[in-house]
N, C-alpha and C positions, 0 to 999 in steps of 0.2 A: 298719574293721570295724563292721558294724551288727548289734546284738543286738535281735531282735524279741521283745518281751515281750507276749504275748497277754494281754488283760485277762480273766483267769479269776477265779472266786471265787463268792461267794454271789449268787444272784438272789433277792431277798427278796420281791418281789411277782410273782405269776404273771401271764402275759399280757404283751402288748407295750403299753407306755404309749401312750396316744393312739389306740388302735384300737377301732373298733366302735361307739362311742357317738355321741351328738349333739354338735354344736359350738355353743358360746356365745361371745359376743364382748363385750369391754370396751374402753373407750378413756378417755383423760384427760378427754374432754368428755362421757362417758356419764353416765347418770342412773339413779336407782333406779326412775324411771317407765318406763324402757325395757323392752324384752322380750328383750334378750340376742341380738338378731339383728345382722347386719352393719350394717344401716341404722339400727337403734335400740339401740345397745349400752348395757350397764349401766356404771355406775361400778364400780371394782374392789371396793370394800367390799361392795356388793350381791352381786356374783358370789361373793366368798369366803364369804359367809353362805349361799350356796346358791340365790340368785336367787329367793327366795320359794318354795322347794321344787321349782323347775324343773330344778335340776342333779341328775342321777341318777348312780349308780355307772357307770363306764365312759365318762362324758362328758369333753369337753375344753373348758376355758375359755381362749380365745385372747386374749392381751394385744396390742392394736394399739400401734403405735409412739407414742412421746411420753413425757412425764414425769408420773408419778403421785406425789402428795405426801400426807403424813400417815400416822400410825400405823395398822396394819392387823392384824386377826385373821382367820385362815383357819380356819373351823369346818366347811367343806364336807367331806364324807367319802364315800368309796367303799365297796367291799366286796371280799372276797378274790377275786382274779382280775379285778377291775374297778375299779381305782383311778380317782379323779377326777384329771385332769391339768390343771395350770395352766401355760400355755406361751406363750412369746413367739411372735407371729405371724411366719410365715416371711418373711424378707427385710426385717424391720423391727427397730427398736431400741426396746425398752420398758425404761424406767428408773424404779425406785422410789427417790425421793429422800427421805432422812430429815430434811432441813433443817426442814421444818414440824413434825416430831415431836420435835425435840430439846428436852429440858427444861433450863431454866437453873438448876434447883434440884437436879439430879441426873440420872444416866444412866437412861434408860428402855429400852424394847424397841421396835423398829420393826415387824417382821413376825413375828407369833407364830402358830405352827401348832398347832391343837388338834384338828383332824379327822383321824381314822385313814384309812388306805388312800388317801393323796394323794401326788401327784408334782408337783414344781416344777422347771421346765425352761427354761433358756436365757436368762432375762432378767437385767437388771442391777440391783443394789441398792447404793446409795452414799449419802454424806452430803456435800452441798455447803456445809455450814456452815463458814466459815473459822475459827471459834473452836476452837483446839486448846490453849488455855492452861489450861483447867479441865476437870474431869471431867464433860463435858456430852455426849459422843458416845454415842449409843444402841447397844445390841447390834443388829446388822443382822437376822439371822434366828435365831429361837429356836424350837426343836422341843420341843413338849410333847404329842406323840402317838406312838403306835406305828404300825408299818407305813407308813413314809414314805420317800420318796426325794427327793433334791435333786441335780439333774442339770445339768451344764454351765452353772451360774450364774456370774456375774461379780460379785464382792463386794469393794468397796474404800472406803477412807477413812472407815470407821465406827469404832465402839468395838471390840467383838468381832465378827468376821465371821459365825461360826456357833456357836451354843451349843445343846447338848441337855441337858435334865434327865436325871437318872439312871433314873427308873422306866420310861420308854418302852423298848420292845424292837423289834427288826426295823427298824432305821434305817440308811439308807445315804446317804453324801455322795460323789458320783462326778463326776469330770471338771470340777470347779469351779475358778475362778481367783480367788485372794485376794491383795490387795496393799494396802499403806499403811493398814492398820487399827491402831487403838490411839491412845494419848495419853500425855503426859508428866505425871507427878505428882512431888511433892517428893522422895520416897525412891527411886523407880524408875519405869521405864516399865511400862505395862500395855496390855492389848488384844492379842489373838491372832487368827490366821486362823481356827482351829477350836479350840474349848474343848469337850471331849467327856468324858462319863462314862457308865457304864451299870451298872445293878444285875445284869442277867441277860444282856444281849445277845440276838441278835447286833447289834453295831454295826460297820459297815464304812465305812472311809475309804479310797477308792481313786482313783487317777489324778487327784488334785487337784494343783494348782500353787499354792504359797504362797510369796511372797517379800516382803521389805521391810516386815514389820510392825514396830511399836514393840516388841511383846513376842514371844511364841513363834510358830512356824509351826503345828505340830501340838501342842496342849497337852492331852494326855490325862491329866487331873489331877482330884483331888477333895480337899476338906477332910474332916476327920473328921466323921462323922455327917451328911454332905451327899450321900452316894452312894458307890457302889463302882466298880471298874474291872474288869468281868468280860466275857469273851467278846468282845473287841474286836480287829478285824483292820485293820491298816494295810498297804495293798498298792499298789505302783506310784506312790506320791505323789512329787512333785518339790518340794523345799523348799530355798530358798537365801536367804542374807543376811537372815534374819529377826533382829530385834532391832537392826538397824543404824541405824534412824532415831533411836534414843534415845542421849543422851549418857551414860547410866548403866545401860544394859541388860546383864544377864547372861543373856539368853534364849538358848535353844537352838533349832535348827531343829526338833528332835523331842524331846518329853518324854513319857514314859509312866511314871507313878508319882505318888504323893501321900501324903496322911495316912491313907489307908485301903488295904486290901489290893488288889493287882492280880493277876488270875489269868486263865489261858487267853488270853494275849496272843500274837498272831501279827503279825510285821512282816517282810514280804518284798518284794523288788524295789523298795524305795524308793531314791530318788536325792537326795543332799544335797550342798550345796556352800556353803562360805564363801570369799569372796575372800581373797587373801593379806593377812595382817596383822590379820584380824578376831579379837579375843581372847576368843572365846566357845566353850563346849563345843558340839559339833555335834549329837550324838544321846545322849540320856540315857534309860536304862531302869532304873527304880528310883530314887526320889528320896532323896538322901542327907540332906536336912534333916528327913525324917520319922523320928521316934524310935520305936523298937520296932515298926516295921511290917515284916513279913516277907511278901514276895510269893510267889505260887504258881508257875505255869508260864509260860515264855517260849520262843517259837520265833522266832529271828532268822536269816533266810537270804536270800542273794542280794541284799543291799543294797550300794550303792556310795556310800561316804561320804568326802568330801574336804574338808579344811580345818578350821580352828579350833585353839584351843590344846590341846584334848583332842578327839579325833575320836569316840570311843565310850566311854561311862561305863556300867558295869553294876554294879548294887548290889542285894543282899538278895533273891535268888531261891532258892526251894527246889529247883526243877528247871528246866533250861534246855537248849536246843539252839541253838547258835550256829555256823552252818556256811555256808561258801562266800560269805562277805562280802568285799568289797574295801575297804580303808581306806588313806587316804594323808593325811598331815598334815605338810607341811614345817615344821619347827620345833616341832611339837607335843611337849609333854613331860608325860605320856607320850601316845602315840597312843591306847592303850587303858588305861583306868583301871578296875581291878577291886577289889572289896573281898574280905574273907576268905571270903565264901560262894560265890564264883565262881571256877572253875578257869581257868587260862590258855586262850586260844583254841587250838583244835586246828589241824592242818595243812591242813584244807580252806579255811581263811580266808587271805586274801592281804593281809598288812600290807606295803605297798610302801615300800621304802627310797628309791626314786627314781621320778619320774613315768614312765609308759610312753612309748614312742617314737612311737606312732600314736594318733589320736583314738579315744576310746570313744564309740560312738553307740548310743543306745537309742531304739527306736520302740515305742510302746505304743498299740495300737488302742483307740478309744473303744467301750465296751460297748453304747452306746445309739444312736449315730449312725454309720451306715455312711459310709465315706469321711472319717472324722475320726480324728486320732491326735495324741498328744503326742510330740515329738521332743526328745531331750536329747543335747547334745554336750559332752563333756569334750575340749576341743581341745588335747591335750597338745603337739602339734607346731606349734601356732600357725599353722595354715593359713588362708589368706584365705577359702577355701570348703571345705566338707566334703561328700563324697558320702554321700547317705542313701538306702538302698533303700526304696522305697515300694510295691513290688509287692503287699504284703500289705494295703495300705490302699486303693489306687486301682486302677482298671482302665484299660487302654489306651483313649484317647479321652475320658477324664474331664477336665473343666475343674476346676482346683484352684487354691488359694492357700495360701501359707505365711506365717504371721504370727509375728513376734517377740513373746513375751508381755510384754516390757517396752515395747512400742508396739502393743498389741493392736488399738487402733482406728485405727492409722495404715495406711499403704500396705503391702501384702504385700512381703516380701523376695524371694519367688520365686513362680512360678506359671505358668499357661498351660494347655496341653493335654498330658496325661500320655502319654508315648510308651513307657512301660515302663522297668524297670530303676531306676537310681539318679538322684536329683535333687541337684544341687549347691546347697547352702544357704550364703549369705554369712555369715561369722562376725564381720563388723565390729560393734563394740559400739555400742549405742544408750544414750542417757541414760535412767536409770530414771524412771518417771513421778513428777513432783513431788507430794508430799503436799499435799492441799488444806489450807490454813491453815499450811503449813510444818512444819518439824521441827528439833530441835536440831542435827541433822547429816543430810546426804544420804547415801544408801547408795552404796557404790562401784559403778562399772560392772563388768560381768562379761565383756564381749567384749574380744578375741576368744577368751579362754581358756575361756569357758563360755557356752553359749547354750541357751535353751529356746524351742521353737517349737510352734505348733499348725497342723496341716495340716487343711484343710477342702475337701471336694468341693463345687463350685459347681453351681447348677442349669444344666441344658443349655439 
């Protein structure tokens, strides 16, 4: 059975990113003395500062392939309906490597965004520094501006993958891939895929894939007096085996809550998984360690949560709607943990006593790239291959490829010319990507029991 979950939700910036304006070009060998053309590209720092006033609202800055090094600040800004788009050039691989920006005296920030109405799309941000024994890994992307989007980025092996300060509003992180972020410190692991807070919102996290961090997957959290958790939406995210790189992690795949009030929280269509035997809570809404914090409203619907020693923990909400979620936790005690403020789950929720007999397959189309989708398979019957209906993603005659997210830069596991109907995707497990610099323990493989894939349409 394939469940197609269309990527619906807020569209925070009007207009289609990347349409209508001028194109500018940067390359690793570019220079500030260039003019931003294909033949005389800028360096990335020059472009992100606006190219001496030559980058205008609605323009696109194209990152040519290669590796860019050093800390960066993006102050370039667009306008309502005409954002500036910073995007990887089609068919090339642009990598921003934090190794040259890592501070040996403390963690810094690699890529800081201060310009409003800007979009960052499709490139890779990582840290090749092998030193993971001390707190040296920088935060990869730091949002300090309103009206921003982060689309289909690949962020791995840094400190925190994405962080946003609380004051900015109208922020979206969509379709990004996060893995192997974080570090080990004496008391606990730290470093999460996404660390998000918002005073006013909207803040939207949707269709992201986060796995194998040292810390949390989605860490929607704040300390007292450092921001609030208001008007935040988690939709269609895929989170699995987060916290498993650490020898002493108690991190969850999803945490929403902290030392300040959370309100107007919506979490729907999210898909979470822990491999058998992982002794961590899967999804937490309302942080039990926060004393005297009473949260406002929570809507929790159509989520599919599997695994962990507790599958779902709900705590300290004034009003909540928890409906049509599916929960399974073999050996979990309890599957659902509720405090005195939360009533037992109603009959619309499915708390499974045993695994289903057939695979559960979810297809979620990408909201920004036609012909792209996330595919998630809970392979309950341990089939060698699983049929996945892709008629809502591809058209007959499209060339396409399917990649396992745990080997995203490797060979596709399926592909060819789409003939319509279902495509059979192999469920054989692959080794998770090894963390640069190592980790106290390696995460467990998930196949064939569970697999996450990205489908992309190829150029004709």
